[in-house]
C-alpha positions as CSV (number, residue, x, y, z in Angstrom):
1,X,0.0,0.0,0.0
2,X,1.4,3.4,-1.0
3,X,1.8,6.2,1.6
4,X,-0.9,8.2,-0.1
5,X,-3.3,5.2,0.1
6,X,-2.4,4.6,3.8
7,X,-2.8,8.3,4.8
8,X,-5.6,9.7,2.6
9,X,-6.0,13.4,2.8
10,X,-2.5,13.7,4.2
11,X,-1.2,17.3,4.3
12,X,2.5,17.9,3.6
13,X,3.5,20.2,6.4
14,X,6.6,21.5,4.7
15,X,10.0,22.0,6.2
16,X,10.9,24.0,9.3
17,X,13.7,24.7,11.7
18,X,12.9,25.8,15.3
19,X,15.6,27.7,17.1
20,X,16.5,30.3,19.8
21,X,18.1,33.6,18.9
22,X,19.1,36.7,20.9
23,X,18.6,40.2,19.4
24,X,22.2,40.1,18.2
25,X,21.7,36.7,16.6
26,X,18.6,38.0,14.8
27,X,20.6,40.9,13.4
28,X,23.2,38.5,12.0
29,X,20.4,36.3,10.6
30,X,18.7,39.3,8.8
31,X,22.1,40.3,7.4
32,X,22.7,36.8,6.1
33,X,19.2,36.5,4.6
34,X,19.5,39.8,2.9
35,X,22.8,38.7,1.3
36,X,21.1,35.8,-0.4
37,X,19.3,37.9,-3.1
38,X,16.8,40.7,-3.4
39,X,15.2,39.9,-0.1
40,X,12.4,41.9,1.5
41,X,10.2,41.3,4.5
42,X,6.4,41.5,4.7
43,X,4.2,41.7,7.8
44,X,2.3,38.4,8.2
45,X,-0.9,40.2,9.0
46,X,-2.3,43.4,7.6
47,X,-5.6,45.3,7.8
48,X,-5.9,45.5,4.0
49,X,-6.6,42.9,1.3
50,X,-3.9,44.6,-0.8
51,X,-0.4,43.1,-0.8
52,X,1.5,44.6,2.1
53,X,4.3,47.1,1.5
54,X,7.7,45.2,1.4
55,X,10.2,46.3,4.0
56,X,14.0,46.2,3.7
57,X,14.2,45.1,7.3
58,X,11.7,43.4,9.6
59,X,9.9,45.7,12.0
60,X,11.5,46.4,15.4
61,X,10.1,44.2,18.2
62,X,6.8,45.5,19.5
63,X,6.8,48.4,17.0
64,X,3.7,47.3,15.1
65,X,0.9,44.8,15.6
66,X,2.0,41.2,15.0
67,X,5.7,42.1,14.6
68,X,6.6,38.6,15.7
69,X,5.5,36.9,12.4
70,X,7.2,38.0,9.1
71,X,7.1,36.6,5.6
72,X,10.4,36.7,3.7
73,X,10.4,37.0,-0.1
74,X,13.3,36.9,-2.5
75,X,12.6,38.9,-5.7
76,X,15.7,37.4,-7.3
77,X,13.7,34.2,-7.9
78,X,10.2,33.7,-9.3
79,X,7.7,34.5,-6.6
80,X,4.0,35.0,-6.1
81,X,1.9,36.3,-3.2
82,X,-1.5,35.3,-2.0
83,X,-3.4,37.5,0.5
84,X,-6.4,36.0,2.3
85,X,-8.8,37.0,5.1
86,X,-7.6,35.8,8.5
87,X,-9.9,33.9,10.8
88,X,-8.0,35.3,13.8
89,X,-7.4,38.2,14.3
90,X,-10.8,39.2,12.9
91,X,-10.7,42.1,10.4
92,X,-7.1,41.3,9.3
93,X,-5.7,39.7,6.2
94,X,-2.6,37.5,6.0
95,X,0.1,36.3,3.6
96,X,-0.9,32.7,2.9
97,X,2.4,30.7,3.1
98,X,0.6,27.7,1.5
99,X,0.0,29.6,-1.8
100,X,2.9,32.1,-1.7
101,X,6.6,31.8,-2.4
102,X,7.6,33.0,1.1
103,X,9.5,31.7,4.0
104,X,7.5,32.2,7.1
105,X,9.6,33.5,10.0
106,X,8.3,33.4,13.5
107,X,10.6,35.5,15.7
108,X,11.8,34.7,19.2
109,X,10.2,36.8,21.9
110,X,10.1,36.6,25.7
111,X,6.9,35.8,27.3
112,X,5.7,38.3,30.0
113,X,7.4,39.4,32.1
114,X,10.3,40.2,29.7
115,X,13.1,37.6,30.0
116,X,16.8,38.6,30.4
117,X,19.3,37.3,27.7
118,X,20.6,34.6,30.1
119,X,17.1,33.0,29.9
120,X,18.5,30.7,27.3
121,X,20.5,28.8,29.9
122,X,17.7,28.4,32.4
123,X,15.7,25.1,32.8
124,X,12.0,25.5,32.0
125,X,12.9,27.7,29.0
126,X,9.7,27.0,27.1
127,X,7.7,28.7,29.9
128,X,9.7,31.9,29.5
129,X,10.6,32.3,25.8
130,X,8.7,31.8,22.6
131,X,11.0,30.0,20.3
132,X,11.5,31.1,16.7
133,X,11.1,29.1,13.5
134,X,11.5,29.4,9.8
135,X,9.0,27.4,7.7
136,X,8.2,26.8,4.1
137,X,5.3,24.9,2.5
138,X,6.2,21.4,1.2
139,X,4.5,21.5,-2.3
140,X,5.9,25.0,-3.1
141,X,9.3,23.9,-1.9
142,X,9.2,20.8,-4.1
143,X,7.7,22.5,-7.2
144,X,9.9,25.6,-7.2
145,X,13.6,24.4,-7.4
146,X,15.1,27.9,-7.1
147,X,12.9,28.6,-4.1
148,X,13.8,25.3,-2.5
149,X,17.5,26.0,-2.9
150,X,17.2,29.4,-1.4
151,X,15.3,28.0,1.7
152,X,17.9,25.2,2.1
153,X,20.7,27.7,2.0
154,X,19.1,29.6,4.9
155,X,18.3,26.4,6.7
156,X,22.0,25.3,6.5
157,X,23.1,28.6,7.8
158,X,20.7,28.4,10.8
159,X,21.7,24.9,11.6
160,X,25.3,26.0,11.7
161,X,25.0,29.1,13.8
162,X,22.1,28.8,16.2
163,X,20.6,26.7,19.0
164,X,18.2,24.3,17.2
165,X,15.2,23.0,19.1
166,X,14.3,19.5,18.0
167,X,11.0,19.0,19.7
168,X,8.1,21.0,18.3
169,X,6.4,21.2,21.7
170,X,9.4,23.1,23.1
171,X,8.6,25.9,20.6
172,X,5.0,26.6,21.5
């Protein structure tokens, strides 16, 4: 029996890396990502159905609503963008990573109260810091070779430079 027959309706969840970064690490990550092509950042959520205005850098932490989720596009390779109404938060629209050539980046942030940088060495980490992740949709990754190579380049760099979290429940 094939995998498709055994798991009907199976959804390919794509590829992701879950990690921890300090503010300085994030700066280095953004610099690296920008060096990989004509890279721009988009807010994940917007109040308009129009495509969001690309930004050369991600928004500063807590500077805008939903700053912690960003879509990354590379205009050096073929790309498309799909904007859809969000179920939550109501009245917002979002960049749909299942139909867009974007890398979804969920940034690290401390849970309340704000955690000091040394939080990364404390047991019980998941109760104090929201781990970050980069994620790409599986079918788009597989059907767009240039896009897949771009994501893999970023993934290799992350795996080499940062603390990787292997268990998904640690990230949420």
